[in-house]
C-alpha positions, 0 to 999 in steps of 0.5 A, a space after each residue: 437173809 432171803 436164803 431162809 426158807 419162806 412162803 410169803 405173798 411178795 418179798 418185795 413188800 419187805 421195805 414197807 414191812 420194815 417201816 410198819 414194824 418200826 412204827 409199832 416198836 415206837 409204842 412197845 417200850 417194854 418189849 424194847 427193853 427185853 430185846 436189849 436184855 436178850 441180846 446181852 444175855 442170850 437166854 434162847 441160844 441154841 433153841 428152835 422155836 415154832 410159832 403159830 401167831 397172827 403175822 402183824 408188826 407187833 408179832 414181828 417185834 416179839 420174834 425179833 426179841 426172841 431172835 436177839 435172845 439166840 433163837 431160830 424162829 419159824 412162823 405160821 399164821 394163826 388166822 388165814 385173814 390176819 397176815 400183814 403181807 408186808 410184815 411177813 416179807 420183812 420177817 423173811 427178808 430182814 429179820 431172819 424168821 422162816 415165815 410161811 404165811 400170806 393173807 387169804 390162804 386157803 384151809 389146805 395151805 393153812 394146815 400145810 404151813 403148820 406142819 412146815 414149821 413143826 418140821 423144823 424140829 422145834 424145842 419150844 412152841 408159841 401158839 395162838 388158839 392151840 392149832 399148832 399143839 393140836 396139829 403136833 399131837 393129832 397129825 404129826 406125833 412123830 415130831 413130839 420128841 425133842 419138844 420141851 414145851 410151849 406158850 399159849 396166847 389166847 383164851 380159846 387156846 387155853 380152853 382147848 389145852 385144858 381139855 386135852 390135859 384133862 383127857 390125858 392127851 397133852 404130852 408136854 407142858 404148855 404155859 397159859 400166858 393168856 391167864 396172867 393178870 396183865 394179859 387179861 386186863 390189858 390185852 383181852 379187855 382194853 385191846 379186844 374192846 378197842 380193836 373190835 370196835 375199830 374193825 366194825 367201824 372200818 368194815 361198815 362205817 356205821 354209827 354206834 351212837 343210838 344203836 343197840 349193840 349185843 355183846 355175846 359173852 361177858 368175860 374180859 373181852 366182852 367187858 371191854 367191848 361192852 364198855 367201849 360200845 357204851 362209851 360211844 353212845 350205844 345201848 348195850 345188851 349182854 348175853 351170857 350162859 354163866 350166872 356169875 358173869 351175867 350178874 356182874 353185867 347186870 350190876 354194871 348196868 347192862 341189859 342182860 337177856 337171852 340171844 333169842 330175846 336180843 335177836 329182834 332188837 339188836 343192830 350190831 351183834 358181836 360174839 366173843 365167847 370161845 364157844 360155837 353156835 352162839 348165834 344160830 339159825 333161830 336167832 338169824 331168823 328173828 333179826 331186823 333188816 340191816 343187822 351186822 354180825 361180827 365175831 371176835 372169838 378166835 375161831 369162825 364157829 361162833 356164828 352158825 355160818 351154815 345156817 346163814 347160808 341156808 337162810 339166804 336166797 342171795 349173797 353179795 360177797 364184798 358189798 363192802 371190803 370185809 363185809 358180805 350181805 346175806 339176803 333172806 326170802 322176805 327181803 331182810 339183809 344181814 351183814 357178815 364181817 370178815 367171813 365170821 373170823 376175827 373182825 379186829 384182825 380181818 377188818 382192822 390191824 388188831 390190838 394197838 401196839 401199846 397193848 401188845 407190848 405187855 402181852 408180848 413182853 410176858 410171852 418173851 419172858 415166859 419163853 426164856 423162863 420155859 427154856 430154863 425150867 422145862 425140866 421140872 415141869 410135867 405135861 399139862 397146863 402151867 401157870 406163868 410164874 407170878 414174878 413175871 407178871 409183876 415184872 411186866 406190870 412194873 416195866 410198863 409203869 416205868 415206861 409210863 412214868 408212873 410211881 407207886 408206893 413200896 412196902 416199908 419193913 414194918 408193913 412187910 413184917 405185919 403182912 407176914 404175921 398172924 398177930 394184930 
């Protein structure tokens, strides 16, 4: 399949990538079942799909399912640091995906690859952070004709899409896969919680027990982070701008305060808000020697990197792999992980395959639904049909061997009636 257009670091890595993809597939029983169904039903026959996703083994299994369903797929990376080069090679050489991604690409190459996959004239888009949709609307609106709709995987991406829609700038239906109950619960909470801690530990080899961990943001991702840091013995401080989420954190027993108050006492700072400049220069100036800075929000804007550069009198790039040490004038040092980008993918492997099994199962089923239903959808942000979320949860319970109750006819009748 090497005749398929591709730009990867080394096609010779494909055999290692195949092994990596197969290993991930072992923990993805729900997506396996959907793959088999798609191969039989071919719901995406004749469809061209352009994707901007993290190029990981788990993503490869999603794209293999879409290919089994009949789709032609072109893939660009959604983060310059997250690409697994062996997986990218396997996608191009063995799985028939036109992949344009390699680890460590510069911003110009990142942008160019987005345009390259859009130039395949896709019918459907799969996005992770809204970069593909933004590029289509802002840079290449000439390619909009023929695009039927798409799916968005992340909180940050859905926020951007809703802004586009509110301003009248979104010209196609985009399904908020991120907003399903299974995605928020399984991927955002449990996946981000575990994989972010994994990235921090790999990058620093630090001990969390007895340390003070500051979690900025208490959405689903922040909750998962706080739970896992506390479970490892850390003292956890939460910072928030939303009074409801802040109150939730208080009632769960966390210390809640402002970043200005947390900055002098924290040992590890993790941003996961979807916003920019969460940690600013005035906070950095207060931090203790050895403070660790990590981001698990989608973009590298949550920590003010320009302010960090201004405060530093020296920078040791790569003091450890995936870690840069910034030295301030008074001798204090802070450690920035993964250049301020997603630490769970920059310094680790992202979410466990078992987590991505549910997220990508929902993505696959929603893509097939969109291929059928797009004609009845107006431009804007669209919710995933509830039956898809329910089906994914049921498939996962079956894979886990878990039985649950079903409603009796009398119970169903009672729930439909307003009589006692």
